[in-house]
N, C-alpha and C positions, 0 to 999 in steps of 0.2 A: 520633645521640647521645641517650641518656636522661639527663635532668637533673632532679633532685629538689632543690628549694630550700626549706629550712626548713618542711617540710610537717607539718601537724598534721591529724589526722582524728578526728572524734567521732561517736558514735552517740547518738540520742535528743535530747530537749530538756529544759530546766529541771532539775528535781531528778533526772530520769532520764538526764541527759546523762552519757555515759562517754567520756573521752578515751582513744582507742586508740593513737594515734601522736602523738608530741610532738616537733616541731622536728627532723625527720630531713632530712639533706642528703646526697646522693651523686650520682656521675656514672658512666656507663658508655659508653664509646666503641663504635662499630659493631664487632661481633665479640668484644667482651669477654664473659667468663663470670663472673657474680657469684652467690654463694650467700648466702642470708639465713638465719641460725640464731638461735634464742633459746628461752626457756622456752615451754611450751605456753600458748596464749592470750595471748601478749604483743603481738600486733598484726602479725605477719609477713604473714599472708594479707590482712589489711586493706590494708596498704601495697601488696601485689602487685595487688589488685583495683583500687586507685586508679591504678596504672600502666597497667592494662588499660582504664581509662576507665569502670569500673563504679561507682566511688564518687568523690565529689567532696570534696577536702580542705576543711576549715573555715579553713585558713590555709596560706600558701605556694603554690608552683606545681610542677606536673609537666609536662614537655614531652618530646616525641620529635622529633628533627630540627627543633627550634625551634617545633614546633606544640603548643599545649596539649592535654592528653589529657582533653578535656571529654566525650568519648564513645568507644565502642569503635572501633578502626581495623582495616581489613581486613588490614594487614600486621603486626598484633600478634596472636599466637596464645596462647591460654591453655589449659593442660592441667590438669585437676583431679584430685583424689585417686582418684576411682572411674572415671576415663576418660570419664564422661558419655555412655555409649552408649545408644541407643534400642533396647530389647530386641526390638521388632517389625521392625527394619530389619537387613539383612544387613551383613556387613563392608564390601562395596562401597558400599552406601547410606549407612552411617555415615561412611565416609571422605569421601563427597561432600556431606555436609550443608551445608558452608559454600560450596559451589560452585554456579554456575548450570549445571545439567546440560544436555546436548545440544550443547555447544560442543566441537568436536574437540580444541582445544589443552588445555582444562581436563580433559576426559576422559582425554587422554593423560597429563597431569600426575598425576592420581590413580592411573592404572594404573602409571605408573613408580614412584610412591611405594610402592604396595603390593608391587611387585616388590622394591624396595630393602629393605623391612622383612620380606620373607619371608612376605607375607600373600596374595599373588595367588592361590595355589592354594586358599585357604579363603575367597575373596571372596564366595561364595554362602552361607556359614554365618551363623547368627544368634549373638549374644553368648552365649546359654546353651550353645552348643556349643563354646565356646572356653575355654582355660585362662586364669587370671588374668593371666599374663604376656602372652598374645596379646591380651587385651582392652586392656591398657595400650598395646601396640604399635598397635592400631587407633586409639586416641586420639591417638597420635603421628602416625599417617598422616593423620588428619583435619587436624591442625595443619599438617603439612608441605605438604599439598595446596594451601594458599593462598600458598606461597612467602614465608613471613614474614621480616621483617627483625628482629623481636624475638620470642623464644620465652619465655613465662612459664610456670613450672611450680609448682603448689601441692602439695607433698608427693606427687608423682606415683607414688611407689613404696611408699607406706605399706601395711602389712599383707602384703607379699610376703615369701616366704622368702629367706634370705640369698643363695643361689646365683642365683635368678631376679632378685633386685634387682641384684646385681652385673652380670649379663649385660645388663640393660637400661641400667644406668649406662654400661657400655661402649658400648652403642648410642647413647646420648645424646652421649657424647664424640665418637664417629665422625661423627655427624650434624652436630654443632656445627662440627667441623673441616672437613667437606666443604661445608656450605652457608653458613657464615660469618655466621649470624645472631647477634645479641646474646642471651645466655642468662641469665635470672634464675631461680634455683630456690630456693624456700622449702622448708626441710627441718628436721626435728628430729633427724636422724641425723648425728652428728659426722663419721663416716667418709665419708658421702655428700657432705657439704659440702667435705671436704678433697679428694675425688676430682674433683669437678666445678667447683669455684670457683677461678678465678685470684685473686680476692679474696673473702674471706669476711667478711660484715658481721655482727658479733655484736651482737644487740639485747638490751636490758634487759627486765625485767618490765614489765607494763602500767603506764602507757602506754609504748610502745616508743620508746626513744632509742638512738642508736648508742653502744654501750659501747667498742668498738674495731674496727679493721679488721685482719684477718690477711692478709698478703700470701702468696701461694702460687705463686711463679713457675715451679716445676718441674712443675706438673701438666700433663696433656696427653698422657701416654703410658699405654697400657693396663697397663704393668708398674709404674706409679707406686705402686700399693698395696703393693708389696713393697720399696719404697725407704725409706731412713732419712729422707729429706725428708718423705715422707708421714706417717710416725709422729711426726716432730717437729711437723708441722702439727696432727695430731690432739691431741698433748699441749698445744700452745699454745691450741687451741680449748677443751679441757677446763678449762684454767686460767682462761681468760677467762670461761667460763660459770659457773664456781664463785665468781668474785669478787663 
């Protein structure tokens, strides 16, 4: 379980202190899928980085399975906007960055993940030889190689064209269903939030507070985008964001 209790997060000190997140509370059970959406610069990524153990709240607590997130955990994967690939390393090497190489079980895990994502045949290529969609999949492969219990995504599909973005959203959905990790995705895209979030947390302008939570129980099917329920959720999110 991910538990966030009355968390506030600030940057800087004194007169330069900026409150980015203010009194946010929420919970996610193992296997839940949550989307965080709000205005640009409202503190969504700041909250995500705190869940990842990269930032320390100035008030409140964040815990995963009862343990405070005071530092990064091996079972919590974070995928960033640009996939974070090292340009001088191959697909195989990038996918193995978080593993201790040379151990057969770990190597087998990475190989299986590359197969699952359709990347095994390009394992010897460098990022400059890949399309943007493939680069994002390599970032996913690196995250999955650690068999995470929690997958955190910070606008992972920003700047992709619509068709590529939807294909990778479909991939995220299948992976979430297959592997059973908790998924928290930060996005500024209303349709992405509606497609990937069982619950969608709508955040306010800076500092981020929870404006409302939109329940989205019918998500989970690849055909959901064409349903009335999907369009109703999109409409509810638009209304909440405009308030």
